[in-house]
Backbone as CSV, one residue per row, in Angstrom:
resi,resn,N_x,N_y,N_z,CA_x,CA_y,CA_z,C_x,C_y,C_z
1,MET,-16.413,-239.442,130.096,-17.237,-238.823,130.605,-18.003,-239.188,132.112
2,ASN,-18.577,-240.109,132.089,-19.165,-240.775,133.315,-18.236,-241.228,134.257
3,SER,-17.062,-241.836,133.670,-15.930,-242.184,134.881,-15.675,-240.656,135.554
4,CYS,-15.302,-239.082,134.610,-15.270,-238.514,135.818,-16.455,-237.791,136.225
5,LYS,-17.695,-237.954,135.971,-19.063,-237.132,136.873,-18.600,-238.526,138.096
6,ASN,-17.986,-239.824,138.051,-17.999,-240.806,139.168,-16.964,-239.868,140.106
7,ALA,-15.749,-239.893,139.359,-14.658,-239.350,140.680,-14.994,-238.194,141.386
8,LEU,-15.873,-237.014,140.476,-15.860,-236.009,141.089,-16.760,-235.741,142.175
9,LYS,-17.958,-236.981,141.995,-18.747,-237.377,143.040,-17.897,-238.057,144.177
10,ALA,-17.316,-238.973,144.076,-16.642,-239.294,145.134,-15.362,-238.071,145.780
11,LEU,-14.446,-237.543,145.255,-13.969,-235.926,145.234,-15.011,-235.259,146.390
12,GLU,-16.092,-235.207,146.101,-17.126,-234.072,146.967,-17.352,-234.899,147.957
13,GLU,-17.443,-235.984,148.033,-17.725,-237.013,149.163,-16.601,-237.323,150.311
14,THR,-15.137,-237.035,149.922,-14.207,-237.026,150.257,-13.349,-235.168,151.082
15,SER,-13.584,-234.575,150.083,-12.743,-233.333,149.838,-13.609,-231.876,149.873
16,ARG,-14.261,-231.719,150.364,-15.276,-230.406,149.740,-13.920,-229.125,149.325
17,THR,-12.969,-229.531,150.368,-11.596,-228.226,149.858,-11.415,-228.251,148.366
18,PHE,-10.934,-229.716,147.700,-10.301,-229.819,146.696,-11.323,-229.676,145.744
19,TYR,-12.921,-230.269,146.057,-13.560,-230.551,145.206,-13.892,-229.505,144.179
20,ILE,-14.188,-228.491,144.836,-14.311,-226.949,143.815,-13.095,-226.724,142.955
21,PRO,-11.891,-226.884,143.728,-10.931,-226.088,142.356,-10.757,-226.895,141.687
22,ILE,-11.054,-228.534,142.005,-11.142,-229.556,140.603,-12.228,-229.678,139.760
23,SER,-13.432,-229.088,140.142,-14.352,-229.087,139.832,-14.679,-227.275,138.488
24,ARG,-13.078,-226.686,138.410,-13.503,-225.738,138.196,-12.302,-225.797,136.863
25,LEU,-11.497,-227.040,136.630,-10.693,-227.285,136.080,-11.385,-227.474,134.734
26,PRO,-10.268,-226.923,133.520,-10.951,-227.576,132.324,-11.070,-229.398,131.738
27,SER,-11.606,-229.307,130.703,-11.516,-230.962,130.752,-9.804,-231.419,129.882
28,GLY,-9.761,-232.486,130.572,-8.192,-232.674,130.790,-7.325,-232.660,132.094
29,LEU,-7.718,-231.047,132.098,-6.073,-231.000,133.200,-7.331,-231.653,134.513
30,GLN,-8.669,-231.148,134.378,-9.851,-231.732,135.434,-9.453,-233.255,135.782
31,GLU,-9.371,-234.040,134.964,-9.004,-235.318,134.291,-8.038,-236.050,135.516
32,ALA,-6.687,-235.011,135.207,-5.707,-235.617,135.252,-5.311,-234.975,136.758
33,THR,-6.098,-233.607,137.484,-5.751,-233.514,138.655,-6.509,-234.349,139.315
34,ALA,-7.959,-234.727,139.124,-8.841,-235.955,140.207,-8.375,-237.165,140.475
35,SER,-7.437,-237.509,139.653,-7.009,-238.698,139.318,-5.833,-238.653,140.017
36,ALA,-4.644,-238.004,140.303,-3.857,-237.431,141.046,-4.406,-237.394,142.655
37,TYR,-5.478,-236.279,142.696,-5.867,-236.323,144.105,-6.636,-237.770,144.667
38,LEU,-7.478,-238.084,144.205,-7.809,-239.596,144.787,-6.731,-240.287,144.929
39,CYS,-6.135,-240.887,143.753,-5.342,-241.797,144.292,-4.165,-241.804,145.387
40,MET,-4.366,-240.187,145.939,-2.789,-240.034,146.795,-3.958,-240.535,148.109
41,ARG,-5.487,-239.850,147.908,-5.919,-239.784,148.901,-6.507,-241.454,149.377
42,ALA,-6.432,-242.028,148.311,-6.611,-243.532,148.869,-5.396,-244.296,149.798
43,ILE,-3.912,-243.414,148.991,-3.385,-244.105,150.228,-2.859,-243.515,151.400
44,ASP,-3.270,-242.341,151.556,-3.202,-241.738,153.021,-4.255,-242.433,153.619
45,GLU,-5.723,-242.718,152.666,-6.608,-243.563,154.172,-5.780,-244.406,154.794
46,VAL,-4.853,-245.765,153.507,-4.073,-246.409,154.285,-3.397,-246.158,155.261
47,GLU,-2.529,-245.113,155.166,-1.183,-244.563,156.511,-2.350,-243.983,157.651
48,ASP,-3.449,-243.767,157.193,-4.152,-243.575,158.474,-5.279,-244.125,159.269
49,HIS,-5.139,-245.387,158.286,-6.065,-246.396,158.668,-6.350,-246.565,160.499
50,PRO,-7.508,-246.600,160.873,-7.180,-246.794,162.617,-7.215,-248.604,162.713
51,SER,-7.143,-249.433,161.932,-7.577,-250.511,162.448,-6.318,-251.957,162.638
52,LEU,-5.530,-250.902,160.860,-4.533,-251.455,160.652,-3.339,-251.530,161.229
53,ASP,-2.406,-252.431,161.693,-1.618,-252.324,162.356,-0.535,-251.730,161.514
54,ASN,0.871,-251.218,162.207,1.354,-249.989,161.138,2.311,-251.499,159.970
55,SER,2.601,-252.688,160.472,3.669,-253.756,159.477,2.495,-253.679,158.158
56,SER,0.999,-253.627,159.205,-0.098,-254.075,157.516,-0.289,-253.149,156.840
57,LYS,-0.043,-252.098,157.560,-0.008,-250.650,156.670,0.815,-250.909,155.387
58,ALA,2.364,-250.727,156.033,3.343,-250.971,155.393,3.266,-251.998,154.018
59,GLN,3.290,-253.284,154.492,3.042,-254.345,153.758,1.847,-253.495,152.302
60,LEU,0.402,-253.181,152.720,-0.328,-252.868,151.694,0.404,-252.123,150.840
61,LEU,0.963,-250.568,151.483,1.474,-249.472,150.608,2.175,-249.797,149.692
62,ARG,3.385,-250.774,150.171,4.009,-251.620,149.445,3.942,-252.525,148.187
63,LYS,2.173,-252.699,148.449,1.598,-253.518,146.999,1.391,-252.633,146.341
64,ILE,0.629,-251.699,147.260,0.064,-250.729,145.931,1.058,-250.025,145.272
65,SER,2.451,-249.804,146.032,3.337,-248.942,145.128,3.635,-250.116,144.199
66,LEU,3.731,-251.215,143.907,4.341,-251.877,142.633,3.142,-252.219,141.621
67,LYS,2.146,-252.477,142.431,0.598,-252.710,141.095,0.876,-251.345,140.534
68,LEU,0.817,-250.273,140.951,1.339,-249.205,140.037,2.265,-248.763,139.280
69,GLN,3.541,-249.653,140.237,4.685,-249.421,138.431,4.218,-250.509,137.358
70,SER,3.007,-250.955,137.808,3.637,-252.287,137.208,2.043,-252.488,135.562
71,THR,0.890,-251.571,136.174,-0.034,-251.239,135.634,-0.548,-251.070,134.298
72,ALA,-1.238,-250.600,133.792,-1.589,-249.857,132.434,-3.217,-249.402,132.665
73,LEU,-3.275,-248.550,131.713,-4.580,-248.071,131.917,-5.766,-249.035,131.344
74,GLU,-5.473,-249.873,130.033,-6.558,-250.651,130.184,-6.694,-252.000,131.093
75,THR,-5.745,-251.886,132.160,-5.904,-252.937,133.127,-6.160,-252.693,134.338
76,ALA,-5.737,-251.143,134.962,-5.861,-250.978,135.755,-7.136,-251.252,137.094
77,VAL,-8.132,-251.554,136.427,-9.550,-251.586,137.767,-9.224,-252.973,138.158
78,ASP,-8.828,-254.020,137.134,-9.303,-255.121,137.312,-7.658,-255.399,138.186
79,ASP,-6.900,-255.143,137.875,-5.608,-254.818,138.733,-5.752,-254.815,140.159
80,PHE,-6.076,-253.979,140.225,-6.703,-252.953,141.742,-7.699,-254.420,142.217
81,SER,-8.365,-254.534,141.656,-9.450,-255.475,142.182,-9.167,-256.480,142.735
82,MET,-8.045,-257.165,142.292,-7.831,-258.527,142.842,-6.652,-257.547,143.623
83,LEU,-5.771,-256.701,144.111,-5.024,-256.913,145.216,-5.892,-256.388,146.449
84,PHE,-7.106,-255.567,145.885,-7.863,-255.390,147.153,-8.689,-256.682,147.942
85,ASN,-9.312,-257.818,146.826,-10.249,-258.835,146.844,-9.296,-259.593,147.615
86,SER,-7.867,-259.618,148.135,-7.337,-260.380,148.796,-7.081,-259.694,150.532
87,SER,-7.494,-258.543,150.690,-7.298,-258.075,151.910,-8.331,-258.432,153.025
88,SER,-7.702,-258.786,153.718,-8.578,-259.347,155.109,-9.507,-257.638,155.960
89,GLN,-8.653,-256.935,155.503,-9.477,-255.902,156.182,-9.930,-254.483,155.614
90,PRO,-11.297,-254.206,155.854,-12.168,-253.120,155.369,-11.414,-251.923,155.098
91,LEU,-11.683,-251.307,153.877,-11.071,-250.089,153.833,-12.187,-249.418,153.015
92,PRO,-12.221,-248.161,153.119,-12.323,-247.164,152.621,-12.387,-246.916,151.404
93,GLU,-13.958,-246.908,150.904,-14.269,-246.585,149.226,-13.450,-246.032,148.558
94,VAL,-13.000,-244.908,148.876,-11.703,-244.290,148.027,-10.312,-244.808,147.948
95,THR,-10.050,-245.699,148.653,-8.892,-247.143,148.543,-8.906,-247.964,147.949
96,THR,-10.096,-248.774,147.675,-10.492,-249.478,147.017,-10.860,-249.649,145.738
97,ARG,-11.350,-248.019,145.407,-11.649,-247.945,143.851,-10.365,-246.983,142.805
98,ILE,-9.149,-247.093,143.656,-8.400,-246.528,143.780,-7.404,-246.878,141.786
99,GLY,-8.254,-248.146,141.281,-8.266,-248.869,140.098,-8.348,-247.300,138.942
100,GLU,-9.907,-247.289,139.847,-10.644,-246.150,138.473,-9.749,-245.183,138.713
101,TRP,-9.301,-244.493,139.677,-8.912,-243.410,139.413,-7.386,-243.326,138.926
102,VAL,-6.784,-244.473,139.409,-5.223,-244.647,137.707,-5.723,-244.968,136.380
103,ALA,-6.823,-245.326,136.429,-7.399,-245.231,134.914,-8.171,-243.708,134.361
104,LEU,-8.195,-242.526,134.985,-8.988,-241.790,134.609,-8.148,-240.840,134.143
105,ALA,-6.783,-240.690,134.140,-6.138,-239.216,133.806,-5.513,-239.664,131.905
106,PRO,-5.323,-238.761,131.696,-5.007,-238.944,130.083,-3.660,-239.647,130.048
107,GLU,-4.282,-239.609,129.405,-2.885,-241.259,128.526,-1.575,-240.154,128.824
108,SER,-1.296,-239.087,128.325,-0.027,-238.926,127.898,0.534,-238.353,129.600
109,ILE,-0.344,-237.806,130.692,0.108,-237.979,131.742,0.474,-238.836,132.897
110,ALA,-0.957,-239.338,132.440,-1.293,-240.698,133.646,-0.056,-241.431,134.430
111,PRO,1.097,-241.695,133.820,2.353,-242.627,134.138,3.321,-241.537,135.159
112,ARG,2.577,-240.357,134.810,3.673,-238.952,135.882,2.661,-239.149,136.890
113,ILE,1.252,-239.272,137.515,0.868,-239.580,138.584,0.508,-240.813,139.283
114,TRP,1.038,-242.073,138.238,0.991,-243.441,138.558,2.329,-243.360,139.840
115,ASP,3.670,-242.853,139.460,5.226,-242.762,139.744,4.877,-242.314,140.616
116,ALA,4.100,-240.720,140.787,3.886,-239.520,141.842,3.624,-240.369,143.252
117,THR,2.252,-241.745,142.740,1.956,-242.068,143.554,2.328,-243.224,143.993
118,ALA,2.975,-244.117,143.856,4.160,-245.153,144.006,5.249,-244.956,144.694
119,ALA,5.996,-243.331,144.218,6.897,-243.032,145.467,6.510,-242.526,146.188
120,MET,5.010,-242.013,146.641,4.704,-241.927,147.964,4.460,-242.848,148.647
121,ALA,3.704,-243.871,148.404,3.147,-245.156,148.920,4.379,-245.630,149.591
122,ASP,5.569,-245.795,148.645,7.554,-246.500,149.206,7.131,-245.494,150.354
123,ARG,7.507,-243.800,150.595,7.658,-243.420,151.700,6.863,-243.391,152.446
124,MET,5.548,-243.340,152.927,4.613,-243.441,153.708,4.605,-244.870,154.315
125,ALA,5.436,-246.053,153.315,5.157,-247.520,153.890,6.862,-247.289,155.108
126,HIS,8.004,-246.643,154.936,8.490,-246.655,155.395,8.263,-245.452,156.553
127,TRP,7.467,-244.398,156.488,6.900,-243.729,157.727,5.833,-244.699,159.032
128,ALA,5.308,-245.800,158.371,4.411,-246.505,158.800,5.504,-247.581,159.454
129,LEU,6.428,-247.648,159.571,7.286,-248.681,160.085,8.011,-248.264,160.903
130,THR,8.577,-246.869,160.809,9.213,-246.101,161.711,8.065,-245.873,162.971
131,GLY,6.992,-245.569,162.858,5.766,-245.352,163.938,5.994,-243.546,163.224
132,TRP,6.381,-243.325,162.600,6.387,-241.738,161.984,7.000,-240.677,163.524
133,LYS,8.222,-241.548,163.330,9.428,-241.002,164.904,9.813,-239.780,164.370
134,ILE,9.616,-238.622,164.687,10.105,-237.284,164.333,10.734,-236.451,165.528
135,ASP,12.164,-236.702,165.206,13.264,-236.116,166.392,13.641,-234.665,166.471
136,THR,13.431,-234.252,164.639,14.271,-233.053,164.406,13.969,-232.472,163.025
137,GLU,13.976,-231.753,162.952,13.079,-230.350,162.131,13.679,-231.153,160.953
138,SER,14.784,-231.726,160.362,15.078,-232.415,159.007,14.051,-233.552,159.071
139,ASP,14.253,-234.129,160.397,12.577,-235.417,159.973,11.600,-234.720,159.710
140,LEU,11.009,-233.355,160.168,9.496,-233.035,159.669,9.606,-232.975,158.402
141,ASP,10.676,-232.300,157.853,11.090,-231.712,156.460,10.994,-233.238,155.001
142,CYS,11.704,-234.115,156.025,11.210,-235.157,155.205,10.063,-235.911,154.836
143,TYR,9.725,-235.990,156.653,7.770,-236.349,156.377,7.213,-235.213,155.468
144,THR,7.227,-233.943,155.421,6.613,-233.282,154.380,7.075,-233.555,153.399
145,PHE,7.588,-233.374,152.877,8.158,-233.668,151.133,7.370,-235.184,151.071
146,SER,7.739,-235.775,151.624,6.770,-237.262,151.724,5.614,-237.398,150.560
147,VAL,4.584,-236.624,151.761,3.435,-236.637,151.806,2.942,-235.087,150.988
148,ALA,3.513,-234.591,150.636,3.200,-233.031,150.222,3.925,-232.489,149.630
149,GLY,5.326,-232.245,149.942,5.720,-231.489,148.790,6.081,-232.404,147.902
150,ALA,6.144,-233.470,147.543,6.408,-233.917,146.243,4.941,-234.044,145.817
151,VAL,4.123,-233.581,146.114,2.517,-233.026,145.455,2.936,-232.079,144.571
152,GLY,3.298,-230.750,145.565,3.533,-229.477,144.607,4.528,-229.502,143.293
153,LEU,5.619,-230.818,143.497,6.061,-230.947,142.253,5.243,-231.620,141.586
154,MET,4.399,-232.431,141.262,3.729,-233.553,140.471,2.800,-232.191,139.962
155,LEU,2.329,-232.037,140.916,0.958,-230.828,140.281,1.848,-229.443,139.580
156,SER,3.406,-229.100,139.759,4.000,-228.417,138.507,3.782,-229.000,137.264
157,ASP,4.277,-230.385,137.397,3.919,-230.870,136.044,3.217,-231.231,135.252
158,LEU,1.391,-231.085,136.285,0.772,-230.922,135.473,0.454,-229.767,134.532
159,TRP,0.723,-228.446,135.629,0.436,-227.237,134.724,1.547,-227.411,133.666
160,ALA,2.521,-227.870,133.440,3.254,-227.856,133.026,2.851,-228.578,131.610
161,TRP,2.146,-230.051,132.012,1.671,-230.579,130.801,0.643,-230.157,130.113
162,TYR,-0.717,-229.178,130.683,-1.553,-228.608,130.171,-0.837,-227.459,129.367
163,ASP,-0.485,-226.735,129.397,-0.444,-225.710,129.053,0.703,-225.140,128.842
164,GLY,2.338,-225.711,129.448,3.497,-225.253,129.182,3.575,-224.112,130.357
165,THR,2.747,-224.165,131.251,3.551,-223.129,132.842,4.623,-223.472,133.219
166,THR,5.527,-222.694,133.687,6.890,-222.949,134.614,6.774,-222.573,135.831
167,THR,7.161,-223.107,136.759,7.115,-222.458,137.910,8.385,-223.294,138.491
168,ASN,8.648,-221.888,139.942,9.623,-222.387,140.546,9.531,-223.302,141.393
169,ARG,10.617,-224.810,141.258,9.854,-226.125,141.859,10.104,-226.137,144.177
170,SER,11.344,-225.081,143.698,11.351,-225.003,145.271,10.034,-225.085,145.862
171,GLN,9.885,-223.395,145.571,8.546,-223.013,146.184,7.199,-223.956,145.957
172,ALA,7.842,-224.743,144.618,6.597,-226.079,144.643,6.172,-226.998,146.157
173,ILE,7.536,-227.269,146.377,7.550,-227.970,147.632,7.167,-227.360,148.718
174,GLY,7.548,-225.285,149.017,7.122,-224.869,149.573,5.594,-224.964,150.105
175,PHE,4.806,-224.934,148.932,3.303,-225.223,148.538,3.161,-226.480,148.833
176,GLY,3.464,-227.545,148.824,2.742,-229.043,149.348,2.974,-228.717,151.062
177,ARG,4.368,-228.275,151.501,4.765,-228.503,152.518,4.256,-227.325,153.365
178,GLY,3.795,-226.522,153.134,2.635,-224.720,154.111,1.628,-225.963,154.448
179,LEU,0.887,-226.251,153.186,-0.147,-226.902,153.496,-0.623,-228.066,154.639
180,GLN,0.955,-228.744,153.758,0.467,-230.140,155.361,1.021,-229.761,156.533
181,ALA,1.459,-228.853,157.199,2.047,-228.182,158.063,1.040,-227.674,158.765
182,VAL,-0.234,-227.024,158.416,-1.079,-226.488,158.462,-2.241,-227.668,158.722
183,ASN,-2.400,-228.681,158.116,-3.127,-229.783,158.438,-2.607,-230.351,159.446
184,ILE,-1.210,-230.394,160.329,-0.689,-231.135,161.150,-1.147,-229.734,162.744
185,LEU,-1.100,-229.319,162.142,-1.642,-228.519,163.401,-2.975,-228.614,163.809
186,ARG,-3.983,-228.833,162.780,-5.321,-229.118,162.771,-5.383,-229.862,163.544
187,ASN,-5.043,-231.268,163.379,-4.952,-232.313,163.534,-4.306,-232.802,164.661
188,THR,-3.455,-232.399,165.502,-2.610,-232.215,166.161,-3.311,-233.398,167.450
189,SER,-4.425,-232.766,167.577,-5.018,-233.629,169.344,-5.524,-234.922,168.578
190,ASP,-5.951,-235.350,167.108,-6.982,-236.464,166.635,-5.525,-237.162,166.617
191,ASP,-3.770,-236.704,166.185,-3.013,-237.759,165.680,-2.310,-238.070,166.888
192,LEU,-2.843,-237.361,168.209,-1.762,-238.200,169.229,-2.089,-239.097,170.068
193,GLU,-3.733,-238.611,169.700,-5.264,-239.784,170.247,-4.386,-241.103,169.285
194,ARG,-4.182,-241.228,168.450,-3.181,-242.723,167.709,-2.030,-243.002,167.876
195,GLY,-1.349,-242.204,168.446,-0.246,-242.000,169.472,0.624,-241.519,168.354
196,VAL,0.236,-240.733,167.690,1.484,-239.940,166.297,1.607,-238.303,167.218
197,ASP,2.762,-238.108,166.898,3.394,-236.712,166.869,4.606,-236.202,166.185
198,PHE,3.693,-235.375,164.956,4.497,-234.641,163.928,5.504,-233.587,164.637
199,PHE,5.697,-233.468,165.833,6.145,-232.375,166.228,7.659,-232.982,166.865
200,PRO,8.749,-231.731,165.842,9.868,-232.429,166.467,10.275,-231.818,168.049
201,ASN,11.255,-233.121,168.465,11.249,-232.551,170.200,11.858,-231.630,170.726
202,GLY,10.995,-230.883,171.286,10.881,-229.651,172.051,10.391,-228.305,171.207
203,TRP,9.480,-228.985,170.019,8.572,-228.510,169.667,7.389,-227.398,170.388
204,THR,6.799,-226.541,170.056,5.371,-225.982,170.458,4.794,-225.930,169.663
205,LYS,3.793,-225.795,169.401,2.417,-225.313,168.473,2.952,-224.176,167.904
206,GLU,3.586,-222.921,168.627,4.504,-221.694,168.151,4.803,-222.151,167.102
207,ASN,6.255,-223.009,167.659,7.237,-223.450,166.217,6.661,-224.034,164.985
208,MET,5.966,-224.646,165.594,5.254,-225.725,164.049,4.480,-223.757,163.207
209,GLN,3.911,-223.438,163.616,2.857,-222.253,163.141,4.157,-221.694,162.405
210,MET,5.278,-221.047,162.709,6.654,-220.878,162.249,6.860,-221.430,161.239
211,TYR,7.198,-222.614,161.389,7.534,-223.744,160.481,6.139,-223.916,159.286
212,ALA,4.916,-223.347,159.631,3.971,-223.400,158.749,3.976,-222.459,157.987
213,ARG,4.403,-221.000,158.718,4.415,-219.409,157.765,5.043,-219.701,157.020
214,ARG,6.478,-220.181,157.360,7.830,-219.679,156.200,7.489,-220.287,155.241
215,ASN,6.569,-222.252,154.923,6.890,-222.785,154.435,5.204,-222.354,153.118
216,LEU,4.413,-221.595,153.996,3.450,-220.430,153.330,3.816,-219.416,152.285
217,SER,5.401,-219.096,152.742,5.411,-217.555,151.817,6.129,-218.172,150.926
218,LEU,6.688,-219.404,150.861,7.254,-220.260,149.672,5.921,-220.123,148.683
219,ALA,4.900,-220.489,149.440,3.462,-221.374,149.104,2.728,-220.037,148.325
220,ASP,3.025,-218.524,148.445,2.410,-217.293,148.194,3.178,-217.355,147.132
221,ALA,4.810,-216.596,146.878,5.405,-216.862,145.879,5.268,-217.413,144.784
222,TYR,4.951,-219.018,145.400,4.618,-219.749,143.983,3.045,-219.674,143.116
223,THR,2.072,-219.506,144.451,0.961,-218.935,143.299,0.968,-217.918,142.829
224,LYS,1.802,-217.220,143.065,1.639,-215.363,142.355,2.439,-215.766,141.589
225,ALA,3.113,-216.098,140.823,3.346,-215.878,140.090,3.429,-216.755,138.887
226,LEU,2.464,-217.839,139.242,1.017,-218.075,138.045,0.570,-217.171,137.403
227,PRO,0.590,-217.039,135.837,0.005,-216.553,135.166,-1.839,-216.860,135.141
228,GLN,-2.489,-215.917,135.382,-4.380,-216.021,135.343,-4.208,-217.321,134.475
229,GLY,-4.992,-218.211,135.378,-5.590,-219.620,134.194,-5.362,-220.518,135.194
230,PRO,-5.785,-221.557,134.903,-6.365,-222.755,135.399,-5.272,-223.419,136.746
231,ALA,-4.424,-223.431,136.942,-3.334,-223.417,137.542,-3.270,-222.719,139.203
232,PHE,-3.163,-220.924,138.700,-3.362,-220.247,139.537,-5.019,-220.221,140.089
233,ASN,-5.949,-220.532,139.498,-7.411,-220.807,140.142,-7.561,-222.009,140.667
234,PHE,-6.419,-223.017,140.866,-6.613,-224.194,141.419,-5.698,-224.195,142.676
235,CYS,-4.530,-222.841,142.719,-3.722,-222.790,143.850,-4.473,-221.991,144.636
236,ILE,-4.851,-220.886,144.540,-5.496,-219.884,145.306,-6.641,-220.482,146.529
237,ILE,-7.271,-221.288,146.142,-8.186,-221.907,146.981,-7.862,-222.418,148.196
238,PRO,-6.542,-223.553,148.121,-6.208,-224.592,149.137,-5.312,-223.153,150.104
239,LEU,-4.129,-222.502,149.281,-3.705,-221.646,149.640,-4.139,-220.286,150.988
240,THR,-5.293,-220.234,150.124,-6.246,-219.254,151.311,-7.180,-219.577,152.021
241,LEU,-7.098,-220.877,152.247,-7.906,-221.294,152.901,-7.222,-221.890,154.706
242,ALA,-5.648,-221.966,153.811,-4.278,-223.054,154.798,-4.316,-221.817,155.686
243,HIS,-4.214,-220.535,154.644,-3.946,-219.302,156.219,-4.730,-218.633,156.963
244,ALA,-5.858,-219.121,156.240,-7.279,-218.541,157.432,-7.177,-219.631,158.179
245,THR,-6.857,-220.802,157.695,-7.126,-222.008,159.593,-5.769,-221.567,159.991
246,LEU,-4.861,-221.175,159.449,-3.326,-221.547,160.295,-3.622,-219.909,161.525
247,ASP,-4.748,-218.916,160.795,-4.935,-217.657,161.732,-5.924,-217.788,162.518
248,VAL,-6.945,-218.679,162.437,-7.730,-219.241,163.529,-6.984,-220.203,164.561
249,LEU,-6.324,-220.885,164.406,-5.720,-222.245,165.103,-4.826,-221.141,166.183
250,THR,-4.631,-219.917,165.535,-3.042,-219.205,166.683,-4.333,-218.883,167.421
251,LEU,-5.332,-217.973,166.932,-6.190,-217.247,168.226,-6.850,-218.743,169.268
252,GLY,-6.753,-219.801,169.331,-6.756,-220.794,170.084,-7.737,-221.537,169.678
253,LYS,-8.918,-221.094,168.426,-9.775,-222.137,167.611,-9.846,-223.463,167.108
254,PRO,-10.070,-224.074,167.226,-9.639,-225.763,166.616,-9.740,-225.496,164.912
255,LYS,-10.280,-224.544,164.655,-10.887,-224.869,163.060,-11.053,-223.510,162.172
256,LEU,-11.681,-223.350,160.854,-12.366,-222.927,160.870,-13.606,-223.375,160.393
257,SER,-14.992,-222.260,160.639,-16.395,-222.939,160.373,-16.238,-223.200,158.720
258,ARG,-17.539,-223.738,158.853,-17.841,-224.214,157.186,-18.771,-222.979,156.518
259,SER,-19.527,-222.055,157.438,-19.199,-220.631,157.160,-18.017,-219.791,156.013
260,ALA,-16.957,-219.773,156.838,-16.222,-219.243,156.985,-15.476,-219.679,155.545
261,VAL,-15.652,-221.337,155.366,-14.871,-221.855,154.323,-15.251,-221.365,153.081
262,MET,-16.943,-221.663,153.051,-17.686,-221.035,152.130,-17.621,-219.163,151.284
263,SER,-17.595,-218.653,152.908,-17.128,-217.181,152.663,-15.998,-217.186,151.912
264,LEU,-14.852,-217.967,152.144,-13.618,-217.498,151.685,-13.283,-217.945,150.117
265,ILE,-14.000,-218.951,149.712,-14.008,-219.601,148.702,-15.023,-218.906,147.494
266,GLU,-15.884,-218.435,147.840,-16.848,-217.290,147.298,-16.302,-216.047,147.260
267,LYS,-15.430,-215.414,147.869,-14.691,-214.013,147.507,-13.699,-214.677,146.531
268,VAL,-12.690,-215.314,146.669,-11.751,-215.936,145.816,-12.209,-216.228,144.334
269,THR,-13.522,-216.870,144.444,-13.768,-217.544,143.109,-14.181,-216.176,141.773
270,SER,-14.816,-215.481,143.247,-15.745,-214.442,142.615,-14.332,-213.104,142.197
271,GLY,-13.001,-213.240,142.643,-12.292,-212.262,142.090,-12.694,-210.960,143.157
272,LYS,-13.587,-211.079,144.041,-13.585,-209.508,144.689,-12.210,-209.295,145.970
């Protein structure tokens, strides 16, 4: 119980947007989903680290991937402590505590989370080494699958593991891609400042907005098909915020206000 409380506290400090839907999940599914989110946030912080060069990012991400492929629940915390003790670069707490997140999920689903995180870490290492070079829409599809579409697939596996909920897996990929495309649009200026451009050659913001809306339409279909229950309650919050964020970005505003975010979450969770 304390492990879950610690994870939720870390989650709240890392992402208020995902803290809310995860904190509302039932026992068992809550631990699994928190574990998955925090593990993936841990490696995402390596990919986005402001001080590490791309080669060092790739090397660390691959070490994390290999450790995930060889760890066990009872040794995960110590295994990762040893890994990060040898790192010369300061890393965010959510990254250095990945051993705790690895050990949080119920034993019957934990290996699926490790597998998904290990695969994502390897893909992130590839993109770091290539400098996130995206020339075509196909390249963009590859990147958004690597870091988000595959998350949609893993979430579908969590829903099936918990209560047998079945989903359209192509739509699950669209769910992840749509949220990621909105994040790309929201973070365009910050990404360009660190020398990363996720826009295919010749693409404008309008092209990326169309790409986001196309994938969010798949996300809408995915979420609409879910039965009322934990999976739907989880998905509807980030999906609603993604649509609203895209709308304000299209109007030239930088992001949703905090009050707008909380108002939308209140409206969704109250069923109004």
